[in-house]
VOBA-1610 file (N, C-alpha, C; in pm, whole numbers, padded with zeros to 5 digits, always signed):
BEGIN
Met+02699-00882-00215Met+02540-00878-00219Met+02527-01055-00214Ser+02397-01107-00137Ser+02431-01197-00169Ser+02289-01240-00291Asp+02265-01344-00332Asp+02183-01398-00436Asp+02063-01355-00462Glu+02020-01342-00304Glu+01858-01325-00235Glu+01840-01217-00240Leu+01923-01135-00169Leu+01931-01024-00191Leu+01907-00938-00354Glu+02027-01027-00451Glu+01958-00966-00601Glu+01844-00965-00625Arg+01778-01096-00592Arg+01614-01107-00634Arg+01515-00953-00610Pro+01457-00919-00657Pro+01406-00787-00685Pro+01215-00829-00584Ile+01178-00710-00558Ile+01063-00736-00484Ile+00979-00651-00557Ala+00848-00749-00599Ala+00727-00634-00665Ala+00661-00582-00562Ile+00632-00406-00589Ile+00559-00356-00497Ile+00439-00320-00630Val+00332-00348-00551Val+00175-00308-00693Val+00085-00270-00539Gly+00078-00097-00597Gly-00018-00028-00548Gly-00039+00085-00595Asn-00043+00199-00449Asn-00096+00296-00488Asn+00062+00386-00462Leu+00092+00490-00544Leu+00207+00582-00527Leu+00170+00684-00596Asn+00193+00807-00507Asn+00114+00907-00499Asn+00244+01021-00470Val+00236+01150-00502Val+00279+01214-00426Val+00201+01280-00295Asp+00284+01334-00226Asp+00179+01391-00046Asp+00253+01531-00050Gln+00168+01595-00026Gln+00194+01736+00055Gln+00178+01769+00200Ile+00315+01740+00213Ile+00249+01787+00375Ile+00272+01863+00396Val+00186+01926+00554Val+00203+02033+00596Val+00198+02017+00758Ser+00238+02081+00791Ser+00316+02041+00903Ser+00338+02202+01015Thr+00359+02252+01101Thr+00252+02153+01223Thr+00155+02191+01247Val+00015+02112+01220Val-00102+02189+01256Val-00200+02141+01400Thr-00179+02249+01460Thr-00266+02244+01634Thr-00327+02228+01588Arg-00430+02306+01538Arg-00553+02278+01518Arg-00622+02304+01342Phe-00756+02267+01256Phe-00825+02233+01177Phe-00867+02396+01153Pro-00880+02478+01091Pro-00992+02568+01023Pro-01093+02566+01071Glu-01138+02636+01111Glu-01310+02642+01141Glu-01348+02700+00929Trp-01460+02655+00890Trp-01485+02721+00756Trp-01420+02861+00733Asp-01407+02906+00628Asp-01405+03027+00620Asp-01278+03071+00680Glu-01247+03045+00748Glu-01088+03082+00893Glu-00956+03025+00788Glu-00822+03098+00832Glu-00710+03098+00804Glu-00665+03044+00919Leu-00558+02998+00904Leu-00418+02952+00954Leu-00311+02961+00895Ile-00198+02977+00989Ile-00080+02928+00925Ile-00007+02841+00989Val+00068+02750+00915Val+00188+02645+00970Val+00301+02665+00903Gln+00391+02611+00953Gln+00508+02641+00942Gln+00594+02576+00816Ser+00589+02463+00742Ser+00627+02418+00681Ser+00489+02323+00578Ser+00549+02298+00431Ser+00514+02257+00337Ser+00594+02177+00213Arg+00586+02056+00166Arg+00668+02016+00102Arg+00599+01869+00019Leu+00696+01857-00082Leu+00554+01751-00190Leu+00698+01655-00155Glu+00626+01487-00129Glu+00745+01368-00147Glu+00688+01214-00191Leu+00748+01191-00281Leu+00705+01070-00368Leu+00703+00981-00227Ala+00540+00955-00271Ala+00508+00900-00118Ala+00376+00752-00198Gly+00306+00777-00105Gly+00206+00635-00115Gly+00296+00490-00051Thr+00161+00405-00027Thr+00273+00278+00016Thr+00356+00221-00053Ala+00323+00251-00185Ala+00415+00199-00306Ala+00549+00311-00271Gly+00524+00406-00249Gly+00652+00483-00269Gly+00739+00457-00141Tyr+00710+00479-00034Tyr+00728+00509+00033Tyr+00780+00321+00115Leu+00738+00245+00036Leu+00771+00099+00041Leu+00923+00074-00055Ala+00887+00146-00159Ala+00993+00165-00241Ala+01182+00227-00202Leu+01125+00361-00169Leu+01235+00447-00137Leu+01316+00309-00022Ala+01225+00253+00092Ala+01278+00216+00164Ala+01326+00043+00132Ala+01308+00000-00003Ala+01334-00122-00014Ala+01501-00119-00049Arg+01488+00063-00172Arg+01634+00059-00240Arg+01722+00077-00158Arg+01754+00173-00024Arg+01777+00181+00113Arg+01834+00073+00154Leu+01745-00005+00128Leu+01815-00171+00220Leu+01899-00262+00136Gly+01914-00190-00005Gly+02018-00262-00089Gly+01867-00338-00170Leu+01737-00385-00202Leu+01689-00419-00261Leu+01620-00353-00342Arg+01593-00484-00497Arg+01547-00419-00599Arg+01406-00400-00628Pro+01331-00284-00573Pro+01187-00280-00603Pro+01081-00246-00688Phe+01082-00331-00765Phe+00936-00313-00902Phe+00810-00263-00878Val+00763-00149-00915Val+00660-00034-00892Val+00542-00073-00991Val+00438-00119-00959Val+00388-00115-01037Val+00236-00005-00990Ser+00180+00097-01062Ser+00103+00164-01021Ser+00088+00240-01188Thr-00028+00377-01137Thr-00090+00423-01242Thr-00016+00544-01155Val+00002+00682-01279Val+00020+00852-01236Val-00073+00927-01273Gly-00073+01062-01326Gly-00124+01125-01478Gly+00003+01166-01528Ala-00078+01228-01657Ala+00004+01309-01698Ala+00037+01402-01691Asp+00103+01514-01581Asp+00071+01625-01482Asp+00227+01602-01421Ala+00281+01752-01351Ala+00345+01767-01312Ala+00373+01686-01201Asn+00316+01686-01137Asn+00295+01549-01025Asn+00333+01436-01073Gly+00313+01360-01161Gly+00382+01229-01260Gly+00480+01300-01256Asp+00538+01379-01373Asp+00698+01388-01361Asp+00759+01398-01261Phe+00707+01469-01105Phe+00794+01462-01015Phe+00848+01303-00991Leu+00714+01248-00959Leu+00751+01118-00853Leu+00834+01038-01004Arg+00828+01023-01115Arg+00912+01011-01188Arg+01089+01008-01209Arg+01104+01143-01191Arg+01183+01216-01143Arg+01257+01149-01031Glu+01223+01129-00883Glu+01201+01087-00792Glu+01261+00960-00792Leu+01159+00889-00820Leu+01210+00718-00871Leu+01336+00727-00908Ala+01365+00795-01023Ala+01519+00788-01050Ala+01651+00853-00984Val+01545+00930-00940Val+01685+00959-00848Val+01757+00880-00756Ala+01619+00788-00691Ala+01624+00720-00602Ala+01686+00565-00654Gly+01705+00601-00786Gly+01720+00393-00904Gly+01611+00350-00900Ile+01497+00372-00891Ile+01402+00287-00865Ile+01378+00282-01014Asp+01320+00138-01069Asp+01302+00084-01201Asp+01126+00196-01222Asp+01103+00287-01285Asp+00963+00315-01354Asp+00873+00258-01463Thr+00911+00167-01511Thr+00881+00072-01608Thr+00753+00047-01595Gly+00698-00046-01440Gly+00546-00049-01398Gly+00484+00069-01362Val+00513+00179-01410Val+00433+00252-01346Val+00363+00366-01524Glu+00262+00333-01531Glu+00199+00344-01642Glu+00144+00484-01650Thr+00058+00553-01720Thr+00048+00695-01746Thr-00078+00682-01783Ile-00167+00742-01685Ile-00326+00756-01803Ile-00309+00916-01838Pro-00352+00984-01881Pro-00365+01111-01948Pro-00443+01137-01904Glu-00561+01141-01883Glu-00698+01190-01895Glu-00755+01230-01764Leu-00604+01187-01655Leu-00665+01214-01545Leu-00541+01269-01436Pro-00572+01309-01329Pro-00449+01354-01247Pro-00409+01246-01157Thr-00278+01273-01120Thr-00224+01163-01028Thr-00234+01171-00948Cys-00270+01108-00842Cys-00293+01063-00691Cys-00235+01163-00618Leu-00282+01241-00510Leu-00264+01342-00433Leu-00319+01317-00307Gly-00245+01355-00167Gly-00248+01332-00034Gly-00186+01465-00010Met-00321+01504+00076Met-00233+01626+00143Met-00243+01535+00294Val-00134+01563+00331Val-00143+01552+00458Val-00099+01647+00602Phe-00120+01624+00677Phe-00147+01700+00774Phe-00126+01655+00923Val+00029+01719+01004Val+00122+01666+01049Val+00104+01736+01151Gly+00000+01651+01311Gly+00019+01738+01456Gly+00160+01763+01518Asp+00092+01806+01620Asp+00248+01833+01747Asp+00273+01755+01792Arg+00248+01586+01783Arg+00270+01484+01835Arg+00286+01406+01703Gly+00355+01469+01579Gly+00348+01375+01528Gly+00226+01292+01447Gln+00150+01326+01474Gln-00032+01269+01421Gln-00011+01296+01322Arg-00107+01257+01256Arg-00118+01281+01077Arg-00286+01264+01050Gly-00347+01350+00987Gly-00454+01289+00921Gly-00433+01306+00743Ile-00529+01278+00678Ile-00495+01256+00532Ile-00649+01280+00459Leu-00595+01383+00386Leu-00722+01361+00271Leu-00674+01382+00134Thr-00694+01263+00048Thr-00624+01234-00089Thr-00767+01214-00198Val-00720+01286-00293Val-00747+01306-00424Val-00699+01170-00490Leu-00804+01077-00517Leu-00745+00951-00659Leu-00684+00958-00794Gly-00773+01022-00802Gly-00684+01064-01036Gly-00679+00973-01046Ala-00566+00910-01128Ala-00516+00805-01188Ala-00500+00689-01118His-00584+00682-00994His-00579+00586-00890His-00722+00528-00942Glu-00793+00557-00997Glu-00885+00530-01064Glu-00898+00397-01193Arg-00782+00442-01242Arg-00770+00310-01372Arg-00657+00195-01325Met-00596+00240-01197Met-00493+00102-01118Met-00568-00016-01139Thr-00554-00152-01194Thr-00636-00200-01225Thr-00517-00360-01198Val-00621-00482-01178Val-00538-00607-01236Val-00462-00629-01333Ala-00586-00575-01413Ala-00479-00573-01581Ala-00350-00467-01610Val-00338-00389-01524Val-00216-00336-01505Val-00098-00454-01473Ala-00217-00477-01350Ala-00045-00551-01348Ala+00022-00669-01367Glu-00075-00733-01460Glu-00030-00828-01549Glu+00014-00809-01709Arg+00028-00697-01725Arg+00112-00621-01850Arg+00181-00631-01841His+00226-00637-01655His+00464-00620-01628His+00439-00767-01566Asp+00388-00855-01598Asp+00420-00993-01502Asp+00536-01066-01563Ala+00596-00987-01699Ala+00718-01075-01707Ala+00827-01009-01577Ala+00848-00908-01582Ala+00903-00853-01440Ala+00834-00866-01282Val+00753-00893-01292Val+00669-00942-01154Val+00747-01044-01120Ser+00715-01106-01206Ser+00736-01294-01175Ser+00882-01319-01117Ala+00962-01237-01117Ala+01068-01231-01130Ala+01119-01206-00977Cys+01059-01157-00911Cys+01063-01112-00754Cys+01019-01226-00690Ala+01099-01199-00612Ala+01050-01327-00493Ala+00973-01309-00372Glu+00879-01201-00385Glu+00808-01143-00252Glu+00682-01036-00396Val+00596-01024-00385Val+00487-00956-00436Val+00435-00871-00321Phe+00441-00739-00316Phe+00327-00672-00192Phe+00249-00605-00244Leu+00132-00696-00178Leu+00061-00580-00260Leu-00013-00422-00165Cys-00058-00372-00191Cys-00031-00248-00051Cys-00145-00143-00134Gly-00226-00053-00056Gly-00354+00082-00088Gly-00466+00035-00217Asn-00516-00134-00103Asn-00578-00174-00207Asn-00748-00122-00202Phe-00804-00039-00067Phe-00863+00008-00042Phe-00876+00150-00109Leu-00742+00228-00200Leu-00751+00371-00238Leu-00739+00315-00421Leu-00850+00162-00433Leu-00835+00156-00581Leu-00894+00100-00638Pro-01013+00160-00680Pro-01128+00072-00689Pro-01122+00008-00754Arg-01078-00004-00865Arg-01054-00131-00922Arg-00961-00239-00928Phe-00880-00267-00800Phe-00784-00291-00800Phe-00789-00335-00636Ser-00963-00341-00579Ser-00968-00336-00402Ser-00931-00515-00357Pro-00960-00532-00269Pro-00966-00623-00209Pro-01016-00774-00279Arg-01112-00758-00309Arg-01210-00884-00379Arg-01166-00887-00530Leu-01080-00765-00579Leu-01051-00813-00736Leu-00900-00876-00715Ala-00800-00831-00621Ala-00705-00895-00581Ala-00681-00994-00544Ala-00802-01087-00507Ala-00792-01244-00431Ala-00758-01337-00539Ala-00764-01339-00662Ala-00777-01400-00770Ala-00597-01400-00795Tyr-00594-01273-00785Tyr-00398-01206-00844Tyr-00317-01253-00782Ala-00380-01250-00614Ala-00266-01311-00563Ala-00282-01453-00556Arg-00356-01521-00569Arg-00372-01649-00572Arg-00277-01660-00665Arg-00291-01633-00810Arg-00210-01672-00917Arg-00102-01702-00876Leu-00051-01530-00796Leu+00066-01523-00776Leu+00169-01637-00619Arg+00071-01677-00569Arg+00130-01766-00431Arg+00142-01912-00510Ala+00031-01949-00601Ala+00043-02095-00675Ala+00159-02131-00774Arg+00263-02016-00799Arg+00394-02012-00833Arg+00496-01947-00835Gly+00443-01993-00616Gly+00600-01990-00527Gly+00644-01866-00484Gln+00547-01762-00519Gln+00618-01611-00477Gln+00583-01560-00305Val+00617-01495-00258Val+00545-01450-00120Val+00459-01350-00167Val+00319-01325-00102Val+00238-01235-00091Val+00237-01167+00033Val+00257-01062-00004Val+00260-00970+00115Val+00162-00884+00117Phe+00090-00838+00213Phe-00064-00767+00229Phe-00041-00636+00361Asp-00017-00517+00308Asp-00076-00446+00377Asp-00193-00316+00360Pro-00275-00350+00481Pro-00428-00300+00391Pro-00402-00142+00420Ser-00328-00083+00481Ser-00344+00054+00543Ser-00521+00093+00586Trp-00531+00212+00632Trp-00685+00264+00633Trp-00752+00223+00549Asp-00900+00208+00597Asp-01014+00259+00468Asp-01112+00330+00504Pro-01079+00453+00399Pro-01168+00517+00383Pro-01268+00537+00379Gly-01354+00364+00358Gly-01498+00390+00359Gly-01589+00350+00435Gly-01427+00369+00507Gly-01517+00342+00718Gly-01525+00192+00741Trp-01477+00084+00626Trp-01447-00075+00660Trp-01623-00139+00706Cys-01684-00118+00598Cys-01769-00127+00566Cys-01790-00298+00594Pro-01908-00323+00601Pro-01915-00532+00559Pro-01869-00585+00514Asp-01852-00536+00368Asp-01862-00620+00230Asp-01655-00642+00230Thr-01638-00449+00254Thr-01522-00472+00271Thr-01450-00504+00361Arg-01461-00574+00469Arg-01436-00691+00571Arg-01379-00862+00513Ala-01557-00825+00488Ala-01560-00991+00420Ala-01483-01011+00311Asp-01454-00916+00187Asp-01348-00905+00088Asp-01181-00946+00108Thr-01176-00841+00245Thr-01047-00820+00280Thr-00993-00968+00349Leu-01062-01003+00425Leu-01093-01127+00486Leu-01071-01304+00433Ala-01129-01260+00298Ala-01103-01356+00229Ala-00972-01376+00111Leu-00964-01241+00081Leu-00799-01197+00019Leu-00699-01304+00102Leu-00706-01284+00250Leu-00587-01318+00350Leu-00587-01491+00345Asp-00698-01560+00331Asp-00656-01728+00256Asp-00597-01655+00144Val-00533-01611+00062Val-00412-01599-00021Val-00284-01568-00013Val-00297-01473+00167Val-00183-01407+00173Val-00057-01453+00246Asn+00060-01447+00239Asn+00142-01541+00297Asn+00208-01463+00412Leu+00201-01318+00417Leu+00254-01207+00552Leu+00156-01133+00528Phe+00126-01111+00607Phe-00046-00969+00670Phe+00012-00876+00745Met+00059-00798+00701Met+00087-00679+00791Met-00006-00536+00810Pro-00114-00524+00903Pro-00138-00394+00971Pro-00128-00402+01066Asn-00202-00219+01113Asn-00116-00168+01201Asn-00270-00225+01338Glu-00195-00180+01478Glu-00321-00241+01529Glu-00492-00192+01513Glu-00490-00073+01493Glu-00636-00007+01476Glu-00701-00094+01293Glu-00577-00129+01254Glu-00646-00142+01099Glu-00706-00321+01115Leu-00624-00384+01216Leu-00666-00482+01292Leu-00793-00511+01289Cys-00778-00470+01467Cys-00917-00432+01496Cys-01035-00380+01477Arg-01055-00316+01317Arg-01140-00264+01267Arg-01162-00369+01163Leu-01097-00369+01072Leu-01085-00532+01024Leu-01190-00679+01105Thr-01148-00685+01142Thr-01165-00791+01236Thr-01322-00766+01335Gly-01337-00634+01389Gly-01443-00582+01493Gly-01387-00648+01621Thr-01300-00611+01664Thr-01224-00627+01785Thr-01187-00547+01896Thr-01130-00573+01964Thr-01040-00459+02048Thr-00922-00454+02105Thr-00887-00580+02058Thr-00757-00571+02114Thr-00667-00675+01997Trp-00561-00657+01969Trp-00534-00721+01902Trp-00470-00887+01879Arg-00484-00915+01963Arg-00490-01091+02031Arg-00617-01089+01995Asp-00718-01070+02020Asp-00837-01090+01963Asp-00870-01069+01808Gly-00851-00958+01770Gly-00815-00964+01595Gly-00719-01114+01564Val-00602-01113+01568Val-00557-01224+01543Val-00656-01370+01548Ala-00702-01401+01669Ala-00750-01499+01674Ala-00914-01441+01567Ala-00939-01351+01558Ala-01106-01375+01464Ala-01017-01377+01300Ile-00892-01320+01270Ile-00858-01434+01165Ile-00815-01495+01153Gly-00760-01600+01244Gly-00727-01730+01227Gly-00643-01822+01142Pro-00633-01903+01054Pro-00504-01930+01038Pro-00529-01935+00890Arg-00591-01788+00829Arg-00550-01751+00676Arg-00417-01735+00582Pro-00354-01642+00712Pro-00192-01635+00634Pro-00105-01683+00697Asp+00009-01727+00654Asp+00116-01777+00730Asp+00191-01679+00820Glu+00157-01572+00832Glu+00242-01540+00939Glu+00130-01395+00933Ile+00111-01321+01072Ile+00066-01193+01058Ile+00158-01121+01143Val+00210-00970+01118Val+00249-00935+01192Val+00201-00779+01192Val+00176-00756+01329Val+00091-00653+01409Val+00195-00537+01455Lys+00200-00362+01345Lys+00271-00285+01435Lys+00158-00214+01527Arg+00223-00210+01619Arg+00180-00143+01793Arg+00243-00010+01785Gly+00299+00031+01699Gly+00318+00207+01721Gly+00477+00224+01826Ala+00433+00297+01952Ala+00487+00291+02013Ala+00559+00168+02125Arg+00425+00072+02105Arg+00444-00071+02196Arg+00516-00120+02102Gly+00545-00131+01971Gly+00572-00231+01924Gly+00540-00252+01862Ala+00569-00395+01864Ala+00516-00551+01753Ala+00489-00620+01749Val+00391-00721+01697Val+00436-00851+01738Val+00431-00954+01605Ser+00424-01051+01586Ser+00480-01151+01500Ser+00390-01288+01575Val+00260-01335+01460Val+00217-01450+01545Val+00193-01567+01394Thr+00233-01704+01417Thr+00160-01791+01303Thr+00091-01912+01424Ser+00088-02008+01359Ser+00044-02114+01391Ser+00102-02157+01513Asp+00214-02176+01537Asp+00254-02239+01637Asp+00345-02141+01798Arg+00345-01969+01677Arg+00403-01915+01813Arg+00398-01786+01773Val+00418-01696+01914Val+00377-01566+01902Val+00496-01532+01930Val+00598-01390+01843Val+00660-01344+01927Val+00635-01178+01924Ala+00685-01134+02047Ala+00636-00945+02036Ala+00777-00872+02145Val+00782-00786+02078Val+00897-00699+02113Val+00824-00568+02158Ala+00905-00489+02229Ala+00865-00309+02230Ala+00915-00287+02177Gly+00869-00122+02164Gly+00931+00008+02121Gly+01060+00065+02124Leu+01076+00140+02039Leu+01178+00209+02091Leu+01148+00328+02139Pro+01211+00418+02262Pro+01148+00536+02329Pro+01237+00648+02225Val+01162+00704+02172Val+01155+00811+02064Val+01108+00916+02047Glu+01071+00997+02039Glu+00986+01165+02040Glu+00912+01149+01870Ala+00805+01124+01870Ala+00746+01117+01705Ala+00743+01263+01634Val+00837+01241+01574Val+00794+01407+01480Val+00630+01410+01371Asn+00714+01344+01302Asn+00605+01291+01190Asn+00560+01128+01129Thr+00497+01069+01217Thr+00475+00917+01133Thr+00389+00877+01016Thr+00394+00960+00941Thr+00415+00927+00797Thr+00455+00911+00722Gly+00457+00762+00703Gly+00541+00683+00608Gly+00589+00570+00683Ala+00576+00546+00868Ala+00675+00467+00923Ala+00627+00323+00872Gly+00482+00332+00896Gly+00428+00170+00903Gly+00488+00113+00768Asp+00502+00199+00669Asp+00579+00088+00518Asp+00721+00066+00595Val+00817+00195+00597Val+00923+00153+00640Val+00947+00035+00722Phe+00857+00005+00805Phe+00879-00124+00949Phe+00839-00201+00832Asp+00773-00204+00729Asp+00723-00364+00652Asp+00828-00390+00565Met+00895-00307+00508Met+00975-00358+00433Met+01107-00357+00450Ser+01176-00331+00589Ser+01208-00396+00673Ser+01233-00487+00776Tyr+01119-00499+00751Tyr+01106-00629+00815Tyr+01082-00775+00729Val+01051-00742+00607Val+01098-00829+00496Val+01219-00875+00438Tyr+01281-00753+00460Tyr+01436-00743+00421Tyr+01521-00836+00550Ala+01511-00813+00664Ala+01532-00920+00760Ala+01482-01028+00769Arg+01391-01075+00678Arg+01309-01218+00685Arg+01405-01275+00574Arg+01452-01181+00462Arg+01526-01258+00369Arg+01672-01281+00409Gln+01703-01219+00518Gln+01807-01262+00559Gln+01853-01399+00635Gly+01681-01471+00681Gly+01714-01588+00766Gly+01702-01572+00926Trp+01722-01437+00912Trp+01720-01361+01072Trp+01641-01446+01180Glu+01650-01467+01298Glu+01508-01511+01388Glu+01400-01401+01390Thr+01305-01435+01398Thr+01219-01332+01417Thr+01203-01231+01486Arg+01264-01266+01691Arg+01277-01179+01722Arg+01385-01054+01659Gln+01468-01083+01605Gln+01557-00960+01542Gln+01524-00928+01400Cys+01355-00993+01403Cys+01323-00915+01241Cys+01253-00843+01317Leu+01197-00800+01385Leu+01125-00714+01482Leu+01144-00631+01499Glu+01268-00627+01615Glu+01314-00550+01633Glu+01410-00435+01523Phe+01478-00525+01461Phe+01478-00409+01338Phe+01402-00375+01225Ala+01289-00420+01258Ala+01208-00324+01157Ala+01131-00234+01234Cys+01155-00202+01407Cys+01107-00119+01510Cys+01214-00027+01488Ala+01347-00066+01529Ala+01436+00022+01474Ala+01454+00113+01367Ala+01404+00101+01264Ala+01384+00157+01113Ala+01262+00255+01143Ala+01097+00162+01177Ala+01017+00312+01155Ala+01078+00424+01291Ala+01148+00402+01421Ala+01169+00459+01544Ala+01251+00559+01440Cys+01379+00558+01360Cys+01430+00582+01319Cys+01379+00701+01213Ile+01291+00690+01102Ile+01168+00764+01057Ile+01115+00846+01144Val+01001+00793+01212Val+00911+00857+01305Val+00981+01006+01355Ser+01128+00995+01401Ser+01162+01092+01523Ser+01238+01150+01399Gln+01268+01166+01231Gln+01363+01268+01180Gln+01258+01438+01152Thr+01330+01521+01173Thr+01273+01641+01118Thr+01310+01658+00995Gly+01218+01756+00902Gly+01251+01775+00745Gly+01226+01704+00698Ser+01293+01669+00568Ser+01278+01592+00496Ser+01333+01435+00493Arg+01261+01372+00453Arg+01310+01201+00512Arg+01416+01166+00437Thr+01523+01093+00530Thr+01654+01005+00483Thr+01612+00866+00553Tyr+01593+00792+00431Tyr+01576+00641+00437Tyr+01675+00566+00501Pro+01636+00476+00607Pro+01813+00467+00671Pro+01845+00269+00588Asp+01972+00271+00582Asp+02018+00102+00548Asp+02024+00046+00652Glu+02078-00094+00644Glu+02093-00138+00756Glu+02248-00104+00843Arg+02340-00076+00868Arg+02410+00036+00910Arg+02334+00134+01013Glu+02269+00224+00916Glu+02183+00305+00964Glu+02136+00285+01069Val+02041+00158+01070Val+01923+00106+01126Val+02008+00104+01244Arg+02124+00012+01307Arg+02158-00084+01395Arg+02205+00047+01455Ala+02287+00165+01430Ala+02375+00279+01469Ala+02269+00346+01510Phe+02187+00350+01468Phe+02060+00420+01550Phe+01986+00380+01701Ala+01993+00247+01676Ala+01912+00133+01742Ala+02009+00124+01891Ala+02195+00146+01846Ala+02281+00135+01951Ala+02251+00267+02021Arg+02219+00344+01973Arg+02260+00514+02062Arg+02093+00504+02154Ile+01998+00490+02064Ile+01854+00426+02140Ile+01852+00371+02277Ser+01871+00232+02199Ser+01862+00129+02300Ser+01968+00042+02319Pro+02090+00069+02356Pro+02246-00020+02298Pro+02173-00200+02340Gly+02224-00280+02214Gly+02212-00382+02227Gly+02094-00471+02178Leu+01997-00360+02116Leu+01892-00429+02097Leu+01885-00492+01957Val+01940-00459+01887Val+01945-00500+01729Val+02092-00540+01667
//
């Protein structure tokens, strides 16, 4: 393993338990009961999915988040330990429950989520700063889930990100969906955060809602030169990377989506991994698209792919792609 891969990556954000419920063909009316096929618990949240993807790719993730002193918090710590992920940056908030996401998966792999914030109410910049000795050793710092962290919102994260970038770390930001409805203040605060972000990784709908536009091209134009690079995830349509002097777009892989939960996070970490290797941008995008396609097409419990498995999957689906 190269020295660059040996450097850890910090993931600062929302770590939670997901209760995955599938397959949901319609939601019940009030006072109605329906039967679904399955339900399972998973280590989740953007921080959780990023950490699992990173570990399988050979990176060393350091997670900073908050959990409760409850069975779900214990579950998360056990799952992190099984995956070989350091949990010393995960603080326990005794008086609040662990954040729980109820994820409803539809018959085409689409999903809807209801979230109980719990211990994420106490995830603050101060929590991250208490673990700065470990965070400062990381090549990249991935900020995620900030719309689910009331005391680590984009407005509050900006000063923290500025300090990280000033000392030479790569700041990566994935906004995820805003459950507050993308109000003007949130949009303004998020755009201000992008001034101190190196790599911004929204999906197409998030980008358009953030910028009040209808296409990724218009969304990127509205953001302008704030981050060094914008990578837009377009689902089955692939992905695009934009910097001040070039645009690189790739198509997605033709797979049947079973469950799209966490696919964007796997894409993100796979792109960061490929970027570390010094690969050309097109290779990075193709690798990340293949990793995400591998995840969305799986049934049952998740198996996160390593580089060899991503390449093997891509070779079966689209020979010569990666």
